[in-house]
N, C-alpha and C positions, 0 to 999 in steps of 0.2 A: 371385550373380556370382562367378565363381572366377577368381582370380589364377592365371596360368601364366608363368612366367619361362623363358626358353630361355637357355642358357649353353653356352660351350663349355668344354672341360675346363681347358685352361691357365688361362683366365679365372677359372673358378670357383675354383680353389685359388690363384692369383695376385692377385687384385682384391680389395682390404681391404674394398670397398663390399659384398661378397657376405656377409662374416663380419659387418659391421657390421649389415647389414639383417637378417642372421638373429636378432642381439641385440635388433633393434626389433621382432622378429615376434610376440612374446606381450606386449608391454607395452600398459597400458590406454590407449586413444585412438589408439593406432598400428597395433594388430594388423589384418591384413586376415582374420583368421579363417581362416588357414592359406593358404600359397602352395604350388603346385605346382612345383617346380624340376625341369625336364627338361635334363639335361646331355648334349650330343651329344658324347661321349667317342672323339675319333678317335686317342687316345692320342699326340698329338703336338702341341705348340704351335708353330704356325709351322714352325721346322725343329728344335725342341729335344726332346730325350729327356726323358721324365717324370723320370728319376733326376736330371736336371740342374735340373729346375723347381721340384721341391718336395720336403720332406721326408718325407711320408706315402706310404703305398703307394697309396691312391686319390685321385684329385682331389675326391671329395665328402667325405673325412673332416672336411673344415672343418665340415660340417653338424651334426657330433655335439656342437657346443657347446650346441645345444637339444635334444639327443636326438632329432632328426628321424630317421624311419625312412629307410634308404636301400636302394633296391631296385637291384642290378646285374643288367642283362639283355643278353644276347645280341642285338645289333640285327640279326643274320642270321636270326632267328626272329620273323617278324612277329607270329606268334599269342602267343608268349610275351611280346612287347612289349605288345600288347594287353590281355592279361591284367594284367600288372604296372600298366599305367595305370588300369586298371579299379580295381584295389586300392587304388591311390593316390588315386583320387578320392573312392573309399568312405571311406578313412583321414579325408581331409580333411573330408570331409562329416560325418563320425561324431564326430571329437575336434577339429576346428578348429584344427589343428596343421599346421605344414609338413611336407612330405614331398618326398624326392628320388627321380627315376628317372635311373639312370646308364646311358645306352645305350651300350655298349661295342660300338665300331664301327671303321671305319678310313676314311681319305680316299684315294680312289682316284686322284684327280689333286693338283696342287699347290696352294698356298694362294691364288694368283692365276695369272693368264695368263703372267706372267713367271717363275714359279716352278717350276723342274725338280726335284723332290724327290730324284731319283736323285743329285743332287750331293751332298746333306747325308746321305740316309738310305738308301744303297744296298741293305742288307741287308733292311731293313723293306720297301722297294717291290719287291725281288725276290719277297718272299712275297705282296705286295698284288697284284702282277700275275697270281700264280697263283690268287687267289680268284675263284670264281664269283659273279658280282654277284647281289644279294640277289632281285632282280626275277626273274632267271632261275632260280636256287635255290628260290624259292617256288613259281614256276610250274611247274617239274618236279615237285614235290612233289604239288600239287594234280591235275595230270594223271595222275601216278602213283596217286593215291587215287581217282581217277574223280570228283572234286568238280567239276572242269571239263573241257572237252574242249581240244585244241589250237586248233581252230578258233575256240572262245569266246574262248581266251586272245589269238588273234592279232587278232580283231576289236575286243576292247578296245583293244589297242596302237594299232591304226589308228585308233581313234575318238581317242583321246588326241592321237595326232601329228596329227590333222586339227585338232583344236581349235587346237594351238599353230601349224600353219601359216597358218590362217585368220586368226589373231590378228597373226601376223607380216606377213601380205600386207596387212591392214587398217592396220596400223601406218605403212605407207611412205605411204598417202594423208593421213596426220594432218599437217595444216600448222600448226594452231594449238593450243597447250597451255595448258589451263585448271588452274591450280595446285588449284583447290578441288574439281576432279574426282578428285583423288589423296587427299582426305580420306574416311576411311571414311563419314563422316555428314556432308556438307556442311550446315551451319546456315545456313539463309537468315536475313539478319537479324540474324547475330551481330555485324557490324561497323556496318552501317546499313541502312536500308530495303530497296535492293536487293540486299543479301548480297554486293556486291563489296567487298574490303577496301581501299577507297581511303584512307580515314584513320579512325583511333579518337579519337571526342572524348571530352573529360573535362571534366567541370564545374569551376570554379574551387574550389580547395580551402583557400583562405587563410582565416584566421579574426582576429578584431580583436585589437588589443594589448590590450585590457580583458580579454578572454577569456583571453590568453596570462598575463596578470600574475595573474589569478584562479588559473590552473591552478598557475603557479608558486608560489604562496603556499600554495596547499592542500598541493602536494607538499613544501613545505618545513616544515609544520606538524604536531603531534602529534595523531592523531585523538581521543584522549581526555583530559581534563583531569586533573591530578594522576598522570599516567602516567609513572613513571621510566625513562627511556631510557638505554641504554650512552652514555658519554661520546664514544666515536668516532662513533656516530650523530649527536649533536648537534651536533657539529662540522660534519659533512656537511650536516645541515638547515641550519645557521646560514649557511655557504658559499652554498647553494642560493638561500636567502633574499635575501642580499646580492646574488647575481647578478640574480635578478629584479628587485630594486629598482634595479639598475645598466642594466638592459636588455642583460645579456649572458645567451647561453646556452653550455654546453658540450655534448656529445654526450649525456651521460645527461638531462640537463634537457630538451633537444630531443625525446628519445624520451618523457619524460614529457609534456610538453605535447602530442605527437601522439597518444598513447595517451588522454590526459585528454580533447583535444577529440573524440575518437571515442567515448569512454565518455558524455562530456555529450550525445551525439547519441541515447544509447540502444543504441548498438551493443555488443555483447559482445566483449570482447579477451581471446584464450586465448595466453598466453605458454607457450612450450615451449623447452627447451635447457638447457645448463649454467646453473647459478647463478641462474636466474630467480627462484627464492623467496627468495634472499638479497637480490635487487634491486641486486646489485652493478653491474650494467651498465644 
């Protein structure tokens, strides 16, 4: 399995989660063995100029924190894009590290139906309106090379249009919408026998007070005899022991009891995050 993430240029540079996940990308137990990041770089974040949106020249510069290779490619050249994507896939499969493909392109129309880009970006959009669309540009090249004929190209376009038109016509006849049909792979029986998500049943998870007391006592004791522990810790353990005796719990003890009860059933518990080795929380 190869994970591919699709980003916008402004989001790639501006969303902290991108930087954070790069820093997780090579950690033991977190790595996906390399993600391919595809940045659709239309050089404008909604209506904002890049120079007003970030401090670095490229939106992809954030990937430098893990030394990921970054390929900047002209998206008006489909063959160059294909070549770069193949190199990226090969890199990822060879080295199991993240790699970034920066598709340098443009957005022909507005951000949404209500957005008229000429209001905020008149100079850029004057240039964009002069651009020959990539499909026409590539078709002209292939026809000039003799790779395809004009007739073959027109047939392909007509075939694609027909698929869209037929789907649009069929959509008008749809009276009933099944949410599960929109899932990539509907899992029959995921919720119950007939596969319809009517309700999710959950077995009772309570445990006896005797068991809670046992876990509380274990959680407030030292595992080895004659083991000298830090006085700060012994205060914490003593307070925990008192709470167990008085049938009280705070957040930390409640967590202990939850983990302890799961461990007693033989289920492995993995803690991850800040300070878990210290057991502060």
